[in-house]
C-alpha positions in Angstrom: 7.7 25.8 -7.3 4.9 27.0 -5.0 5.7 29.3 -2.4 3.4 29.2 0.8 3.1 30.9 3.9 2.9 29.1 7.4 2.0 31.4 10.3 5.2 33.3 9.8 7.3 31.4 7.9 7.4 30.4 4.0 7.7 27.0 2.9 9.2 26.7 -0.7 7.4 23.3 -2.0 7.8 20.3 -3.0 9.9 20.0 0.8 10.4 16.9 2.9 8.3 17.0 6.2 9.0 14.4 9.2 5.4 13.9 10.8 5.1 11.7 14.2 2.0 10.0 14.8 1.2 8.7 18.4 -1.7 6.1 19.1 -3.3 3.4 21.1 -1.0 0.8 21.4 -3.7 -1.7 20.0 -3.2 -4.0 17.0 -6.5 -2.4 15.4 -5.3 1.1 15.6 -1.7 -0.2 14.6 -3.4 -2.2 11.3 -6.0 0.8 10.3 -2.5 3.5 10.8 -0.3 0.9 8.3 -3.4 0.8 6.1 -4.3 4.3 6.0 -0.5 5.3 4.5 -1.1 2.1 2.0 -4.0 4.2 1.1 -2.3 7.8 0.9 1.3 5.3 -1.3 3.3 6.0 1.8 3.3 3.1 3.9 7.1 1.7 2.7 7.7 5.3 4.6 6.1 4.3 7.8 8.4 3.4 10.3 7.3 2.4 14.1 8.9 4.2 16.7 8.7 4.2 20.9 6.2 2.7 22.8 5.2 4.6 26.0 7.5 3.3 29.1 3.1 2.3 30.2 3.0 0.8 27.2 -0.1 3.0 26.5 0.9 4.6 23.1 2.7 3.7 20.1 4.0 6.6 17.5 5.0 6.2 13.9 7.5 8.3 11.9 6.7 9.2 8.8 8.9 11.7 6.1 8.1 11.8 2.8 8.3 15.4 -0.1 5.1 17.1 -0.2 4.5 19.1 -3.2 2.0 21.4 -2.0 0.0 22.1 0.6 -2.9 20.6 0.4 -1.0 17.6 0.1 0.4 18.2 3.0 -2.7 18.5 5.2 -4.1 15.2 3.0 -1.8 12.8 5.3 -2.3 15.3 8.3 -6.0 14.9 8.0 -6.0 10.7 6.8 -4.5 10.2 10.2 -5.8 12.3 12.6 -9.3 10.3 11.4 -7.7 6.8 12.1 -9.6 5.9 15.2 -7.7 5.5 18.2 -4.6 8.3 16.8 -4.2 10.9 19.5 -1.9 13.1 17.6 -0.3 14.0 14.5 3.7 16.5 14.7 
């Protein structure tokens, strides 16, 4: 078990984390989000979420257990690097 300070909170690893990926609602962006998840070995954990009322944005949800802060950051950075991804929460 590893303990890491995250702001004022301590996180004990391994821990289950939940990501929400918000991206432009375009087939090529969705495809690249899915490819990124597959490359991380998390393709089966990626679930399509909601589309915005205007249809411009789409969200995905991803839950997984991470073993370190570095692993959590890698997942976050991988999705943020996809062109068309607006935010990762």
